[in-house]
C-alpha positions in Angstrom: 67.5 120.4 101.7 69.4 119.8 104.9 71.7 116.8 105.0 69.6 114.9 107.6 66.6 115.0 105.2 68.8 114.1 102.3 70.2 111.0 104.0 66.8 109.9 105.4 65.1 110.4 102.0 68.0 108.6 100.2 67.7 105.5 102.5 63.9 105.5 102.1 64.1 105.8 98.4 66.6 102.9 98.0 64.6 100.7 100.4 61.5 101.3 98.3 63.3 100.5 95.1 64.5 97.2 96.7 60.9 96.3 97.6 59.8 97.0 94.0 62.5 94.5 92.9 61.0 91.9 95.2 63.2 92.2 98.2 61.4 91.6 101.5 61.1 94.8 103.5 63.4 93.9 106.4 65.5 91.1 104.9 68.6 93.3 105.1 68.4 93.3 108.9 69.5 89.6 108.9 72.6 90.2 106.9 75.9 90.7 108.8 77.5 94.1 109.1 80.4 93.1 107.0 78.0 92.4 104.1 76.6 95.9 104.2 80.0 97.5 104.6 81.5 95.7 101.7 78.5 96.5 99.4 78.7 100.1 100.6 82.4 100.3 99.8 81.8 98.8 96.4 79.2 101.4 95.6 81.3 104.2 96.8 84.3 102.9 94.9 82.2 102.5 91.7 81.0 106.1 92.1 84.6 107.4 92.5 85.8 105.5 89.5 82.9 106.9 87.4 83.8 110.4 88.5 87.5 110.0 87.9 87.1 108.2 84.6 84.0 109.6 83.0 84.9 107.8 79.8 84.4 104.3 81.4 81.1 102.6 80.6 79.0 101.7 83.6 78.4 97.9 83.7 74.9 98.4 85.2 72.1 100.8 84.9 73.4 102.7 88.0 74.9 106.1 87.5 77.3 107.9 89.8 74.4 109.3 92.0 72.8 105.8 92.1 76.0 104.3 93.4 76.4 107.1 96.0 72.8 106.6 97.1 73.3 102.9 97.5 76.5 103.5 99.5 74.7 105.8 101.9 71.9 103.2 102.3 74.3 100.3 102.9 76.3 102.3 105.5 73.0 103.2 107.3 72.1 99.5 107.2 75.5 98.6 108.7 75.0 101.2 111.5 71.5 99.9 112.2 72.7 96.3 112.5 75.6 97.3 114.7 73.4 99.4 117.1 70.3 97.2 117.1 71.8 93.7 116.9 74.8 94.2 119.1 77.1 93.2 116.3 80.4 95.0 117.0 82.8 92.8 115.2 
């Protein structure tokens, strides 16, 4: 799989999971870029900690790949908001 497909498929998968959990399909578009960036950083940091300290229990059902997928999705959301809403702060 080429990286472009991996990224697109990951974002699509996470958005579909969110809708299954009851999130409105486009509700994320109304959140500020900083919200998406902070959540993306949190997921990336969680993945890094799980990799570095494999003996640590995960406090949620998310595993390392799940955290990385969510980090990719949140960064894509941030980029979308920045490019489409003119939010450059």
